[in-house]
N, C-alpha and C positions, 0 to 999 in steps of 0.2 A: 582470315579476309571475309568480311560479311557483306551482303548485297547492299546497297545504297539507295535510298528513297528520299526523295525530294519533299520538304514540307514546309508548310508556312508561307506566308508573303514576306516580301522583301527578300533580303540577302538568301540564298539558297541554303539551306540547313539539311545535313546529311544523318541520318541514323541508320544502324544496323537494321536489317529486316531479317528476323531470325527464321520466320514462318518460310521465307523464300530460299534460306539457306539450307534449311532441314527439306524441303522440298526437293532441292537440286542435290542434296547428298543421297536421298532415298532414289531420286530417279537416277542417278550415276550408278547406286547399287543394282537397281533393277536391270538397267541395260548391260552392267557388268555380268550380271548373272545369265541374261538372255544371250549376251554373246558367247560366254563359256558352254551354254548348253547347244548353241547352234553349231559348235565344232564337234561336240560329243555325239549328236543327232547323226552326223557322216558316219559313225562307227554303228550304228543301230539300223539306219535305212539308206535306200540310194536315193541320190539327187532328186529324181523324179518325184518320189514319195513326199520328200522334204518340200519341194516347189508345189507339189499337190496341195499340202495343207497350209502353206503360206497363200495359197489362194483364196482360202478361207477367211484370211484376216481381214479384209474390208466389211464382209458380212458380219462377223463376230465384232468388230470394233463399232459398227453400226447398231447392233442389237445391245451393247454394252452402255452405249450413248444414250439409250432412253431411261434405263432405270437409275442409271449414276448421276448423268447430268441433267436428268428430266428433260432432255431434247429429243422430242421424237423426229425422225426424218419424213421429209415430205415425198409425194409420189415421183417427182423428176428425180430426187436424190437416190431413192432406190432403184429407179430405173438404170442411173449411171452406175450404180454400185454393181447391179447385176450385170451390165454389159462389160463392165470391167473385170468380174470374176469369169465371164465368158470367154472374154480375150486372154485372160490368164490362162483358163484351161485349154483353150484352142492352141496356144503356144506350146504347151507341154505335149500335145497330141503328136505322134509319131505315125504317120498312116502305114509305113513299112512294116511294121511290128504289129503282132497280135497287142489287143488292148487286155491287160491285165494288170491287177495291183494287189500285190501281195506282200505284206509286212507282218513282223512279229507284234505279239499283243504290247510287249514291252515298248517296242518302236512307236506303236499307235498312241499309246499313252504319254510317251515322251513328246511325240509331234503334238498332242493337244494339249499337252502342259505349256510346250512352247509357245504355241499360238496364242493360247489365252493369257499368258504373262506378257508377250509381246503387245497384245491388244489392249490390256490393262495399263501399261505403261505407257502406251500412245493416248488413250483417254486421260488418263493423270496428267501427262504432260500439256494436253489440250486445256484441262481445266486450270492448271498453274498459270499458263500463257493468258487465258481470257479472264481471268480473276484477280491477278495480281496488278495492281498500279503501276510496278516499276517497269521500266523501259525494257522492251523484248529483247535490245540490243544487251543490257546489263544480264538480263535473264540468262541469254545465251551464252554470254562469258562466264557466268557464274556456272550453269550446268556444264558446258565443256571442260572447266578448270575441276570442276569435282570429278568429272569423268576420267581428267589426267591423273589426278591424285589416286582415285579408286582403282583404275586400271594398274597403275604403277604399284600401289600395295599388292593387289590381287595378282598380278603376273610376275612379281620380281621372283627370282630363282631361288628355290630351296635347297638345304645344305645338309 
């Protein structure tokens, strides 16, 4: 099944949009890898360390938007991102426990790779949504359909 795009005047003409299909398959593969990595992270680090790294995602995404999408953010957007990060950090803070953050070097690298992959997938998805002339509803159906197929193949039981 390929994505459909309406073309021309008069009666609706549809043709496959292979570029959107390739983007959807690539995004589905990247999201499957990110989800698989997320579950593995719990073997390397505790929940608070994982959530702390996830707090960095808005900043990393904003920093990636600038060179990859040539879209710098304004002062108000940066303020919003910083307030979000501060709120996420405060939500992780437990006042009755001493403040310490110890993780292994392997966990640090894995968390950094996970955060970067997640942010890159978000920027890629935003690029596809904003540049593709196909309806966002068709894009979503295609992305979720590809996600179902990719996850079914990746998570099938091994013999």
